[in-house]
C-alpha angles and dihedrals in degrees: 000000000000119000121209133169098240146328094286091056090051092053091046092050101041111016083206123214091197129053115274124212114215116207125200109194091178091061093051090046090054092050091049093051090049093056094038092053104033110032106092094231141011123329119210115194111228099229094199089073090068123340096189108147089219091056093045090055092048090053092046092050090053101051109282105126102161126065132197107220120188103189141028089253089057090047091054095043096047093045090051091051096040112027094180100043123117107241122203118194099215103168105112093217119053137156119251090242091053091050093047095049092045092051103037101034106027103033096244112155101158118088137163126218140173103191144045089247091059092046090054092049092052095047094048096042094052098052117121125244090274091054095253117147119252114261100196103059122138106200124186121195110216115220126203111243136170123280094191093120096048130089091225119037122227095171104104109051106054140021139074115260118248091247091060100034100089097059091046091050090051093050093044091051089064093061106042143065092215123031120200142176121217138176142167122228093197134268120304098011105198099201134040088227088080088074095045091055092048093047090054088060089048090052092053092050094049093048092051093045094046092207133138110258120200103179133041110190114188092189124210134309097116105148137231129202121273134154109297090004110095108157129197117267113288089236087070090056091048093049094048093046092049094049093046093047093046090066096051119112095247139128116296088234095047123136129229115219137183133186111213116182109152093035092056099039110031096084092047097081145031132175135234114211131176126226106235096178141002121212110176107298093345119096118199107214134179098247131047150125094350092045135045093318097067092125093048089057104036104035099022093245112178112217122191114260136193131187112234099204109093090199092073106103108164122105119265120282132185117261138178124211134228117198126224101261127094092246119109087213088067088093133121112193097193114145093235115188113225136148110291092233096057112135144177111301094035121119129228131197115215112198141208095034099132091103115067095332104090094034095055096059115126134190095237114152089004094291126116106087112136131167117222117224128178116229129189103211126098125274117255090259134009139191091194111052094083094231099094118118112242104257091207093065125079140149094274105027122078112227115230092211 
């Protein structure tokens, strides 16, 4: 793999016709160490955010030993990359064959569920050849919680309602060595209070069920920095989660888990695109909705951008992007702030794409090729360098820190 200093050096060396993904292993390593050292429990990397074997190994080398896998393909890929990692199959709906292969062939004994049907599948699929039930299962009941404080909701698809949680917890307790409760407050949660609210629902379910709980898994949702999204320090999230979980009626030896995806991977990658045409305030670029910019098109996610031509001198203006395919839906409204005099042939770096961006590229319309190059400069924004101004402080607001 090529190594360059930054995006400008890549453009100078290659003048690429296709998009180029820039990877920053040092940024992912720093994020991994941050979670491994500061989260008051165990951090599971959510592999779906970016399953790159290179990234998985960086995270492993820097203290992340547990991985949240959501499909049999992720089980196989992660096990191949990390033979000694602890894999947790956290998708609440799985096929019996996927469960059986994960358990019997790949050593997975941690599963999530949100229904009696799923509990039955897990129990039956993990029996030994004599038909005896597994004695080492760690089963986590996923609860439905609010996503009102997140930029992307994950509240409607999975999770048992509070009214039905206690009976499911009681039945699950009968079939596992470790019983857990998990939830997901949504992607890019912008306040730690999201976890407090969710943990209160967990408390109510545990009290009603009157069972011993060994794992509290607060899921993902930990944010990164994007335009107009400047979250509180992650230490605030960790502190609030720890204090709220400490008061739960759970086993004295219980474990606290989390499942960061975006927060561990976002700073790992950025993207170089070329402007192939300008039409007014619309820039036609060579990646888009069917490539690494899926979120920019489909959920109006604003990624940070920077023009790479030092000859552009005009003040910033607001632009929208069209991707390279023939589909009108290949459109990203932004607005993306770039020099007003940007033109066809200029290059743009789009930042914070390590989570979900690179992994969602398709080959639609024959597009989708992208070279990967390692660069050594810093990502466009970082929660982990220690030089970020505290967003809670201002000239007229007293910080509570």
